[in-house]
py3Dmol code that shows the C-alpha trace and the ligand (Angstrom):
import py3Dmol

protein = """\
ATOM      1  CA  MET A   1      -2.189  11.545  23.829  1.00  0.00           C
ATOM      2  CA  PRO A   2      -3.430  12.349  20.414  1.00  0.00           C
ATOM      3  CA  ASN A   3      -6.068  10.039  18.992  1.00  0.00           C
ATOM      4  CA  LEU A   4      -4.249   7.834  16.454  1.00  0.00           C
ATOM      5  CA  GLN A   5      -6.942   5.280  16.160  1.00  0.00           C
ATOM      6  CA  ASN A   6      -7.633   6.326  12.604  1.00  0.00           C
ATOM      7  CA  HIS A   7      -4.091   5.909  11.650  1.00  0.00           C
ATOM      8  CA  ALA A   8      -1.895   2.730  10.852  1.00  0.00           C
ATOM      9  CA  VAL A   9       1.791   2.521  10.186  1.00  0.00           C
ATOM     10  CA  HIS A  10       3.391   0.403   7.546  1.00  0.00           C
ATOM     11  CA  THR A  11       6.026  -1.906   9.026  1.00  0.00           C
ATOM     12  CA  PHE A  12       8.527  -0.834   6.429  1.00  0.00           C
ATOM     13  CA  THR A  13       8.335   2.631   7.869  1.00  0.00           C
ATOM     14  CA  ASN A  14      10.313   1.293  10.937  1.00  0.00           C
ATOM     15  CA  LYS A  15      12.297  -0.957   8.866  1.00  0.00           C
ATOM     16  CA  PRO A  16      15.011  -1.708  11.691  1.00  0.00           C
ATOM     17  CA  TRP A  17      12.123  -3.306  13.730  1.00  0.00           C
ATOM     18  CA  ASN A  18      10.761  -6.806  13.402  1.00  0.00           C
ATOM     19  CA  LEU A  19       7.047  -7.574  13.407  1.00  0.00           C
ATOM     20  CA  GLN A  20       6.857  -7.957  17.121  1.00  0.00           C
ATOM     21  CA  GLN A  21       8.504  -4.672  17.800  1.00  0.00           C
ATOM     22  CA  CYS A  22       6.291  -2.864  15.200  1.00  0.00           C
ATOM     23  CA  CYS A  23       3.109  -4.263  16.694  1.00  0.00           C
ATOM     24  CA  GLU A  24       3.955  -3.658  20.348  1.00  0.00           C
ATOM     25  CA  ASN A  25       5.066  -0.140  19.756  1.00  0.00           C
ATOM     26  CA  TYR A  26       2.257   0.851  17.495  1.00  0.00           C
ATOM     27  CA  ALA A  27      -0.388  -0.446  19.862  1.00  0.00           C
ATOM     28  CA  GLN A  28       1.367   1.190  22.870  1.00  0.00           C
ATOM     29  CA  ALA A  29       1.468   4.582  20.901  1.00  0.00           C
ATOM     30  CA  GLY A  30      -2.192   4.306  20.376  1.00  0.00           C
ATOM     31  CA  PHE A  31      -2.325   3.710  16.478  1.00  0.00           C
ATOM     32  CA  GLY A  32      -5.213   1.849  15.322  1.00  0.00           C
ATOM     33  CA  GLY A  33      -3.409  -0.541  12.898  1.00  0.00           C
ATOM     34  CA  VAL A  34      -0.456  -2.000  11.182  1.00  0.00           C
ATOM     35  CA  SER A  35      -0.009  -2.590   7.514  1.00  0.00           C
ATOM     36  CA  ILE A  36       2.315  -5.466   7.110  1.00  0.00           C
ATOM     37  CA  TRP A  37       5.058  -5.824   4.571  1.00  0.00           C
ATOM     38  CA  ARG A  38       5.952  -9.413   3.661  1.00  0.00           C
ATOM     39  CA  ASN A  39       9.446  -9.195   4.594  1.00  0.00           C
ATOM     40  CA  VAL A  40       8.642  -9.168   8.311  1.00  0.00           C
ATOM     41  CA  VAL A  41       6.303 -12.320   7.811  1.00  0.00           C
ATOM     42  CA  ALA A  42       7.679 -14.698   5.187  1.00  0.00           C
ATOM     43  CA  GLN A  43      10.670 -16.890   6.310  1.00  0.00           C
ATOM     44  CA  ASP A  44      12.024 -16.592   2.755  1.00  0.00           C
ATOM     45  CA  GLU A  45      12.270 -13.043   3.069  1.00  0.00           C
ATOM     46  CA  GLY A  46      13.732 -13.088   6.580  1.00  0.00           C
ATOM     47  CA  GLY A  47      10.545 -12.755   8.576  1.00  0.00           C
ATOM     48  CA  VAL A  48       9.198 -14.784  11.536  1.00  0.00           C
ATOM     49  CA  GLY A  49       6.998 -17.169   9.581  1.00  0.00           C
ATOM     50  CA  LEU A  50       3.277 -16.818   8.917  1.00  0.00           C
ATOM     51  CA  ASP A  51       2.093 -18.787  11.957  1.00  0.00           C
ATOM     52  CA  GLU A  52       4.189 -16.597  14.345  1.00  0.00           C
ATOM     53  CA  ALA A  53       3.102 -13.488  12.468  1.00  0.00           C
ATOM     54  CA  VAL A  54      -0.551 -14.365  12.893  1.00  0.00           C
ATOM     55  CA  LYS A  55      -0.048 -14.736  16.636  1.00  0.00           C
ATOM     56  CA  ILE A  56       1.698 -11.467  17.036  1.00  0.00           C
ATOM     57  CA  VAL A  57      -0.825  -9.660  14.993  1.00  0.00           C
ATOM     58  CA  LYS A  58      -3.849 -11.100  16.611  1.00  0.00           C
ATOM     59  CA  GLY A  59      -2.400 -10.535  20.172  1.00  0.00           C
ATOM     60  CA  SER A  60      -1.640  -6.807  19.319  1.00  0.00           C
ATOM     61  CA  GLY A  61      -5.307  -5.960  18.781  1.00  0.00           C
ATOM     62  CA  LEU A  62      -4.385  -3.851  15.753  1.00  0.00           C
ATOM     63  CA  GLN A  63      -6.383  -3.682  12.581  1.00  0.00           C
ATOM     64  CA  VAL A  64      -4.580  -4.656   9.526  1.00  0.00           C
ATOM     65  CA  PRO A  65      -5.619  -2.574   6.634  1.00  0.00           C
ATOM     66  CA  ALA A  66      -3.112  -3.863   4.214  1.00  0.00           C
ATOM     67  CA  TYR A  67      -0.683  -6.732   3.451  1.00  0.00           C
ATOM     68  CA  VAL A  68       2.062  -5.339   1.050  1.00  0.00           C
ATOM     69  CA  ARG A  69       2.749  -6.095  -1.725  1.00  0.00           C
ATOM     70  CA  GLY A  70       1.667  -8.133  -4.615  1.00  0.00           C
ATOM     71  CA  GLY A  71       1.435  -7.360  -8.297  1.00  0.00           C
ATOM     72  CA  PHE A  72       4.333  -7.413 -10.697  1.00  0.00           C
ATOM     73  CA  PHE A  73       2.036  -9.002 -13.332  1.00  0.00           C
ATOM     74  CA  PRO A  74       3.635  -8.174 -16.780  1.00  0.00           C
ATOM     75  CA  ALA A  75       6.350 -10.320 -18.256  1.00  0.00           C
ATOM     76  CA  GLY A  76       7.441 -11.265 -21.757  1.00  0.00           C
ATOM     77  CA  ASP A  77       7.308 -14.913 -20.803  1.00  0.00           C
ATOM     78  CA  PRO A  78       3.905 -16.556 -20.093  1.00  0.00           C
ATOM     79  CA  ASP A  79       5.434 -18.841 -17.502  1.00  0.00           C
ATOM     80  CA  LYS A  80       6.516 -15.830 -15.607  1.00  0.00           C
ATOM     81  CA  ARG A  81       3.089 -14.328 -15.748  1.00  0.00           C
ATOM     82  CA  GLN A  82       1.529 -17.494 -14.409  1.00  0.00           C
ATOM     83  CA  ALA A  83       4.089 -17.513 -11.564  1.00  0.00           C
ATOM     84  CA  ALA A  84       3.189 -13.875 -10.777  1.00  0.00           C
ATOM     85  CA  ILE A  85      -0.486 -14.940 -10.578  1.00  0.00           C
ATOM     86  CA  ASP A  86       0.254 -18.063  -8.461  1.00  0.00           C
ATOM     87  CA  HIS A  87       2.536 -15.730  -6.079  1.00  0.00           C
ATOM     88  CA  ASN A  88      -0.402 -13.287  -5.776  1.00  0.00           C
ATOM     89  CA  LYS A  89      -2.879 -16.041  -4.838  1.00  0.00           C
ATOM     90  CA  LYS A  90      -0.313 -17.118  -2.081  1.00  0.00           C
ATOM     91  CA  LEU A  91      -0.228 -13.557  -0.784  1.00  0.00           C
ATOM     92  CA  LEU A  92      -3.886 -13.497  -0.643  1.00  0.00           C
ATOM     93  CA  ASP A  93      -4.019 -16.527   1.471  1.00  0.00           C
ATOM     94  CA  GLU A  94      -1.312 -15.027   3.786  1.00  0.00           C
ATOM     95  CA  ALA A  95      -3.286 -11.809   4.104  1.00  0.00           C
ATOM     96  CA  ALA A  96      -6.479 -13.681   4.985  1.00  0.00           C
ATOM     97  CA  ALA A  97      -4.571 -15.540   7.794  1.00  0.00           C
ATOM     98  CA  LEU A  98      -3.221 -12.184   9.047  1.00  0.00           C
ATOM     99  CA  GLY A  99      -6.770 -10.693   9.087  1.00  0.00           C
ATOM    100  CA  ALA A 100      -5.736  -8.179   6.337  1.00  0.00           C
ATOM    101  CA  GLY A 101      -8.429  -6.195   4.370  1.00  0.00           C
ATOM    102  CA  GLN A 102      -6.480  -6.052   1.266  1.00  0.00           C
ATOM    103  CA  VAL A 103      -3.455  -6.930  -0.711  1.00  0.00           C
ATOM    104  CA  VAL A 104      -1.729  -3.920  -2.215  1.00  0.00           C
ATOM    105  CA  LEU A 105      -0.696  -4.154  -5.841  1.00  0.00           C
ATOM    106  CA  VAL A 106       2.442  -2.583  -7.357  1.00  0.00           C
ATOM    107  CA  VAL A 107       1.387  -3.728 -10.762  1.00  0.00           C
ATOM    108  CA  GLY A 108       4.606  -3.937 -12.468  1.00  0.00           C
ATOM    109  CA  ALA A 109       6.226  -2.855 -15.804  1.00  0.00           C
ATOM    110  CA  VAL A 110       8.843  -4.439 -18.103  1.00  0.00           C
ATOM    111  CA  PRO A 111      11.615  -2.130 -19.523  1.00  0.00           C
ATOM    112  CA  GLY A 112      10.936  -2.086 -23.376  1.00  0.00           C
ATOM    113  CA  MET A 113       7.352  -3.415 -23.107  1.00  0.00           C
ATOM    114  CA  PRO A 114       4.915  -0.756 -24.421  1.00  0.00           C
ATOM    115  CA  LEU A 115       2.878   0.635 -21.449  1.00  0.00           C
ATOM    116  CA  ASP A 116      -0.412  -0.188 -23.130  1.00  0.00           C
ATOM    117  CA  GLU A 117       0.590  -3.929 -23.384  1.00  0.00           C
ATOM    118  CA  ALA A 118       1.850  -3.961 -19.776  1.00  0.00           C
ATOM    119  CA  ARG A 119      -1.468  -2.527 -18.613  1.00  0.00           C
ATOM    120  CA  LYS A 120      -3.290  -5.214 -20.550  1.00  0.00           C
ATOM    121  CA  GLN A 121      -1.178  -7.902 -18.877  1.00  0.00           C
ATOM    122  CA  VAL A 122      -1.872  -6.301 -15.431  1.00  0.00           C
ATOM    123  CA  GLN A 123      -5.606  -6.347 -16.095  1.00  0.00           C
ATOM    124  CA  ASP A 124      -5.391  -9.942 -17.194  1.00  0.00           C
ATOM    125  CA  GLY A 125      -3.360 -11.031 -14.114  1.00  0.00           C
ATOM    126  CA  ILE A 126      -5.696  -9.227 -11.803  1.00  0.00           C
ATOM    127  CA  ALA A 127      -8.696 -10.980 -13.406  1.00  0.00           C
ATOM    128  CA  ALA A 128      -7.090 -14.264 -12.988  1.00  0.00           C
ATOM    129  CA  CYS A 129      -6.588 -13.616  -9.141  1.00  0.00           C
ATOM    130  CA  LEU A 130      -9.986 -12.106  -8.431  1.00  0.00           C
ATOM    131  CA  PRO A 131     -11.877 -15.536  -7.889  1.00  0.00           C
ATOM    132  CA  HIS A 132      -9.150 -16.305  -5.307  1.00  0.00           C
ATOM    133  CA  ALA A 133      -9.525 -12.938  -3.694  1.00  0.00           C
ATOM    134  CA  ARG A 134     -13.222 -13.375  -3.220  1.00  0.00           C
ATOM    135  CA  ALA A 135     -12.773 -16.959  -1.813  1.00  0.00           C
ATOM    136  CA  ALA A 136     -10.161 -15.623   0.591  1.00  0.00           C
ATOM    137  CA  GLY A 137     -12.232 -12.570   1.529  1.00  0.00           C
ATOM    138  CA  VAL A 138      -9.446 -10.270   0.767  1.00  0.00           C
ATOM    139  CA  LYS A 139      -9.616  -7.363  -1.604  1.00  0.00           C
ATOM    140  CA  LEU A 140      -6.980  -6.323  -4.241  1.00  0.00           C
ATOM    141  CA  SER A 141      -6.069  -2.597  -4.421  1.00  0.00           C
ATOM    142  CA  ILE A 142      -4.150  -1.227  -7.312  1.00  0.00           C
ATOM    143  CA  GLU A 143      -1.706   1.396  -6.019  1.00  0.00           C
ATOM    144  CA  PRO A 144      -0.719   3.809  -8.719  1.00  0.00           C
ATOM    145  CA  LEU A 145       2.912   4.796  -8.651  1.00  0.00           C
ATOM    146  CA  HIS A 146       4.543   8.100  -9.658  1.00  0.00           C
ATOM    147  CA  PRO A 147       5.549   8.089 -13.233  1.00  0.00           C
ATOM    148  CA  MET A 148       9.213   8.025 -12.281  1.00  0.00           C
ATOM    149  CA  TYR A 149       8.586   4.334 -11.781  1.00  0.00           C
ATOM    150  CA  ALA A 150       6.862   3.776 -14.992  1.00  0.00           C
ATOM    151  CA  GLY A 151       9.992   2.131 -16.390  1.00  0.00           C
ATOM    152  CA  ASP A 152      10.150  -1.092 -14.386  1.00  0.00           C
ATOM    153  CA  LYS A 153       7.746  -0.923 -11.416  1.00  0.00           C
ATOM    154  CA  SER A 154       4.419   0.308 -12.506  1.00  0.00           C
ATOM    155  CA  CYS A 155       2.671   0.897 -15.702  1.00  0.00           C
ATOM    156  CA  ILE A 156      -0.257   2.514 -13.729  1.00  0.00           C
ATOM    157  CA  ASN A 157       0.802   5.961 -12.727  1.00  0.00           C
ATOM    158  CA  ARG A 158      -2.547   7.825 -12.153  1.00  0.00           C
ATOM    159  CA  MET A 159      -5.810   6.974 -10.362  1.00  0.00           C
ATOM    160  CA  ALA A 160      -7.505   7.363 -13.898  1.00  0.00           C
ATOM    161  CA  GLU A 161      -5.660   4.109 -15.159  1.00  0.00           C
ATOM    162  CA  ALA A 162      -6.434   2.187 -11.923  1.00  0.00           C
ATOM    163  CA  ARG A 163     -10.060   3.310 -12.317  1.00  0.00           C
ATOM    164  CA  GLN A 164     -10.123   2.034 -15.909  1.00  0.00           C
ATOM    165  CA  VAL A 165      -9.019  -1.478 -14.736  1.00  0.00           C
ATOM    166  CA  CYS A 166     -11.644  -1.369 -11.986  1.00  0.00           C
ATOM    167  CA  GLU A 167     -14.344  -0.315 -14.477  1.00  0.00           C
ATOM    168  CA  ALA A 168     -13.276  -3.121 -16.940  1.00  0.00           C
ATOM    169  CA  LEU A 169     -13.334  -5.782 -14.382  1.00  0.00           C
ATOM    170  CA  GLN A 170     -16.294  -4.750 -12.120  1.00  0.00           C
ATOM    171  CA  ASP A 171     -15.525  -6.686  -9.025  1.00  0.00           C
ATOM    172  CA  ASP A 172     -16.233  -5.628  -5.463  1.00  0.00           C
ATOM    173  CA  HIS A 173     -13.029  -7.111  -4.533  1.00  0.00           C
ATOM    174  CA  LEU A 174     -10.977  -4.766  -6.593  1.00  0.00           C
ATOM    175  CA  GLY A 175     -10.162  -1.220  -5.842  1.00  0.00           C
ATOM    176  CA  ILE A 176      -7.454   1.366  -5.506  1.00  0.00           C
ATOM    177  CA  ALA A 177      -4.938   2.463  -2.864  1.00  0.00           C
ATOM    178  CA  LEU A 178      -4.127   6.112  -3.094  1.00  0.00           C
ATOM    179  CA  ASP A 179      -0.756   7.099  -1.968  1.00  0.00           C
ATOM    180  CA  VAL A 180      -0.171  10.920  -1.647  1.00  0.00           C
ATOM    181  CA  TYR A 181       3.517  10.396  -2.526  1.00  0.00           C
ATOM    182  CA  HIS A 182       2.496   9.135  -6.053  1.00  0.00           C
ATOM    183  CA  CYS A 183      -0.543  10.980  -6.792  1.00  0.00           C
ATOM    184  CA  TRP A 184      -0.346  14.461  -5.220  1.00  0.00           C
ATOM    185  CA  TRP A 185       0.575  16.274  -8.388  1.00  0.00           C
ATOM    186  CA  ASP A 186      -2.265  14.768 -10.539  1.00  0.00           C
ATOM    187  CA  PRO A 187      -4.460  17.509 -11.743  1.00  0.00           C
ATOM    188  CA  ASP A 188      -7.417  15.099 -11.976  1.00  0.00           C
ATOM    189  CA  LEU A 189      -6.804  13.941  -8.459  1.00  0.00           C
ATOM    190  CA  GLU A 190      -9.872  15.643  -6.826  1.00  0.00           C
ATOM    191  CA  VAL A 191     -12.239  14.262  -9.541  1.00  0.00           C
ATOM    192  CA  GLU A 192     -10.627  10.726  -9.371  1.00  0.00           C
ATOM    193  CA  ILE A 193     -11.031  10.624  -5.579  1.00  0.00           C
ATOM    194  CA  ARG A 194     -14.564  11.628  -5.803  1.00  0.00           C
ATOM    195  CA  LEU A 195     -15.091   8.910  -8.576  1.00  0.00           C
ATOM    196  CA  ALA A 196     -13.498   6.190  -6.645  1.00  0.00           C
ATOM    197  CA  GLY A 197     -15.670   7.187  -3.757  1.00  0.00           C
ATOM    198  CA  GLU A 198     -18.848   6.960  -5.863  1.00  0.00           C
ATOM    199  CA  GLN A 199     -17.614   3.656  -7.402  1.00  0.00           C
ATOM    200  CA  GLY A 200     -16.892   2.100  -4.025  1.00  0.00           C
ATOM    201  CA  THR A 201     -13.260   1.567  -5.071  1.00  0.00           C
ATOM    202  CA  LEU A 202     -11.209   3.654  -2.644  1.00  0.00           C
ATOM    203  CA  LEU A 203      -9.826   0.997  -0.537  1.00  0.00           C
ATOM    204  CA  GLY A 204      -6.642   2.474   0.917  1.00  0.00           C
ATOM    205  CA  TYR A 205      -5.132   5.913   1.704  1.00  0.00           C
ATOM    206  CA  HIS A 206      -1.359   6.154   2.217  1.00  0.00           C
ATOM    207  CA  VAL A 207       0.438   9.185   3.700  1.00  0.00           C
ATOM    208  CA  CYS A 208       3.965  10.503   3.652  1.00  0.00           C
ATOM    209  CA  ASP A 209       5.580  13.635   1.974  1.00  0.00           C
ATOM    210  CA  TRP A 210       7.530  14.687  -1.033  1.00  0.00           C
ATOM    211  CA  ARG A 211      10.833  16.168  -0.169  1.00  0.00           C
ATOM    212  CA  LEU A 212      11.742  18.954  -2.423  1.00  0.00           C
ATOM    213  CA  GLU A 213      15.190  17.826  -2.869  1.00  0.00           C
ATOM    214  CA  THR A 214      14.669  14.180  -3.299  1.00  0.00           C
ATOM    215  CA  ARG A 215      17.883  12.246  -2.950  1.00  0.00           C
ATOM    216  CA  HIS A 216      16.732   8.742  -3.847  1.00  0.00           C
ATOM    217  CA  MET A 217      13.763   7.411  -5.794  1.00  0.00           C
ATOM    218  CA  LEU A 218      12.774   4.710  -3.324  1.00  0.00           C
ATOM    219  CA  THR A 219      14.169   5.371  -0.031  1.00  0.00           C
ATOM    220  CA  ASP A 220      13.957   9.267   0.547  1.00  0.00           C
ATOM    221  CA  ARG A 221      10.442   9.888   1.390  1.00  0.00           C
ATOM    222  CA  GLY A 222       9.566  12.573   3.903  1.00  0.00           C
ATOM    223  CA  LEU A 223       7.426  12.317   6.942  1.00  0.00           C
ATOM    224  CA  MET A 224       4.320  14.458   6.780  1.00  0.00           C
ATOM    225  CA  GLY A 225       5.296  18.035   7.018  1.00  0.00           C
ATOM    226  CA  ASP A 226       8.766  17.441   5.593  1.00  0.00           C
ATOM    227  CA  GLY A 227       7.806  18.319   1.982  1.00  0.00           C
ATOM    228  CA  CYS A 228       5.359  19.984  -0.242  1.00  0.00           C
ATOM    229  CA  ILE A 229       2.243  17.829  -0.376  1.00  0.00           C
ATOM    230  CA  ASP A 230      -1.025  19.212   0.591  1.00  0.00           C
ATOM    231  CA  ILE A 231      -1.821  16.371   2.821  1.00  0.00           C
ATOM    232  CA  ALA A 232      -4.625  17.899   4.809  1.00  0.00           C
ATOM    233  CA  GLY A 233      -6.314  19.048   1.646  1.00  0.00           C
ATOM    234  CA  ILE A 234      -6.161  15.529   0.106  1.00  0.00           C
ATOM    235  CA  THR A 235      -7.234  13.880   3.347  1.00  0.00           C
ATOM    236  CA  GLN A 236     -10.350  16.232   3.246  1.00  0.00           C
ATOM    237  CA  MET A 237     -11.186  14.998  -0.335  1.00  0.00           C
ATOM    238  CA  VAL A 238     -10.580  11.509   0.817  1.00  0.00           C
ATOM    239  CA  ARG A 239     -12.802  11.673   4.014  1.00  0.00           C
ATOM    240  CA  ALA A 240     -15.435  13.593   1.972  1.00  0.00           C
ATOM    241  CA  THR A 241     -16.080  10.414   0.010  1.00  0.00           C
ATOM    242  CA  GLY A 242     -17.157   8.724   3.137  1.00  0.00           C
ATOM    243  CA  PHE A 243     -13.796   6.782   3.329  1.00  0.00           C
ATOM    244  CA  THR A 244     -13.489   5.428   6.934  1.00  0.00           C
ATOM    245  CA  GLY A 245     -10.484   3.548   6.550  1.00  0.00           C
ATOM    246  CA  LEU A 246      -7.315   4.205   8.378  1.00  0.00           C
ATOM    247  CA  ALA A 247      -4.725   6.573   6.943  1.00  0.00           C
ATOM    248  CA  GLU A 248      -1.627   4.519   6.573  1.00  0.00           C
ATOM    249  CA  VAL A 249       1.792   6.041   7.319  1.00  0.00           C
ATOM    250  CA  GLU A 250       4.159   4.719   4.715  1.00  0.00           C
ATOM    251  CA  VAL A 251       7.502   6.245   4.793  1.00  0.00           C
ATOM    252  CA  PHE A 252      10.748   4.688   3.245  1.00  0.00           C
ATOM    253  CA  SER A 253      13.575   6.761   4.475  1.00  0.00           C
ATOM    254  CA  GLU A 254      17.321   5.905   4.942  1.00  0.00           C
ATOM    255  CA  GLN A 255      17.430   9.054   6.973  1.00  0.00           C
ATOM    256  CA  TYR A 256      14.815   8.100   9.417  1.00  0.00           C
ATOM    257  CA  TRP A 257      15.717   4.405   9.598  1.00  0.00           C
ATOM    258  CA  ALA A 258      19.156   5.557  10.866  1.00  0.00           C
ATOM    259  CA  THR A 259      17.551   7.128  13.899  1.00  0.00           C
ATOM    260  CA  ASP A 260      16.266   5.743  17.120  1.00  0.00           C
ATOM    261  CA  GLN A 261      13.054   4.146  16.135  1.00  0.00           C
ATOM    262  CA  THR A 262      11.219   4.910  19.432  1.00  0.00           C
ATOM    263  CA  GLU A 263      11.889   8.571  19.145  1.00  0.00           C
ATOM    264  CA  TYR A 264      10.893   8.384  15.407  1.00  0.00           C
ATOM    265  CA  LEU A 265       7.546   6.906  16.151  1.00  0.00           C
ATOM    266  CA  LYS A 266       6.781   9.661  18.600  1.00  0.00           C
ATOM    267  CA  LEU A 267       7.586  12.151  15.781  1.00  0.00           C
ATOM    268  CA  ILE A 268       5.310  10.090  13.419  1.00  0.00           C
ATOM    269  CA  ALA A 269       2.676  10.308  16.048  1.00  0.00           C
ATOM    270  CA  GLN A 270       2.964  14.091  16.159  1.00  0.00           C
ATOM    271  CA  ARG A 271       2.865  14.443  12.456  1.00  0.00           C
ATOM    272  CA  CYS A 272      -0.322  12.524  12.270  1.00  0.00           C
ATOM    273  CA  VAL A 273      -2.261  15.188  13.984  1.00  0.00           C
TER     274      VAL A 273
END
"""
ligand_1 = """\
1
ZN
Zn 1.848 3.301 -0.697
"""
view = py3Dmol.view(width=600, height=400)
view.addModel(protein, "pdb")
view.setStyle({"model": 0}, {"cartoon": {"style": "trace"}})
view.addModel(ligand_1, "xyz")
view.setStyle({"model": 1}, {"stick": {}})
view.zoomTo()
view.show()
C-alpha cells in the first residue's frame, strides 16, 4: 500500500458519499486526513449535524487539516457584511469542534464592485473575525482563486494579494491556502511560496489538475495527472519551505462523481504517489 499519510482528501472530492463513508474509506485506504466541507456537516445544508459529525471524525482517527469554506465578505449592504462576519465566526466554532486546523476562505467578490474596494472589505471582514479565530484556536486561510472567478467569487486571485492581507493584519492565525488549480500559472508562484514559508503563512496545500479542455468552470477539475500542472514541481517548492502539512486532494468533477467512488478512491490513491 502506498504511504498516503501525508495526504488528505476533501469530502467534496467524493461528493456522492456522506461524511461517514468519506471518513471510513479514507482511513481504510491509508490517508492521513480528511478536509471537511460544511455540506456534509450542517443540517441546514443536508449534513448529519455537528454532534454526529464530531463523533464520526474523532472515531476515524483522521487529521482534519481544513473546514471548508468561509469567506464571502464583500457586500454593498453593511448588514450583509456583518452577516458574513457572524457566519464565519460560526464556522470557526464548528471547525474547532471538528478539530480542524483552519477554515478556508473563499473571500468573495461582488459583480460591479471594484476589486480594490472588495479587497478592502475582505481585509476588514477578516480582521473582524481574527479575535474569534484566536479564541477558537482555529486559523483562517485565504485561498486565492483563479482569475476566472474574480467576477463573483474571489477578488483575491494570486498569492501576492493574499500575502498583502496577511502583511497588513499581521496575525499568527491568518495565512494562505495554496491550490495548484488556482495558482499554477502565476509567474511569481515560486517567489510567493518562498515568502509564505518565510512569513509562516503557508497553511494549506490543495492538489488536483487543470484539464486542457475545461468543460465547466467549477465542476471539471482533473485528478492529478489528468492535466498540465507541474504538481511535482510545485509540491517540491512547498515542501522546500518546511511545510509539513498534508497535501489535500480537492477535485470537483461531474465526470468522477458519476463513477464508482470506491474505484475512484483507488485511482486517487495511485495519483498521490
Ligand atoms: Zn482548494
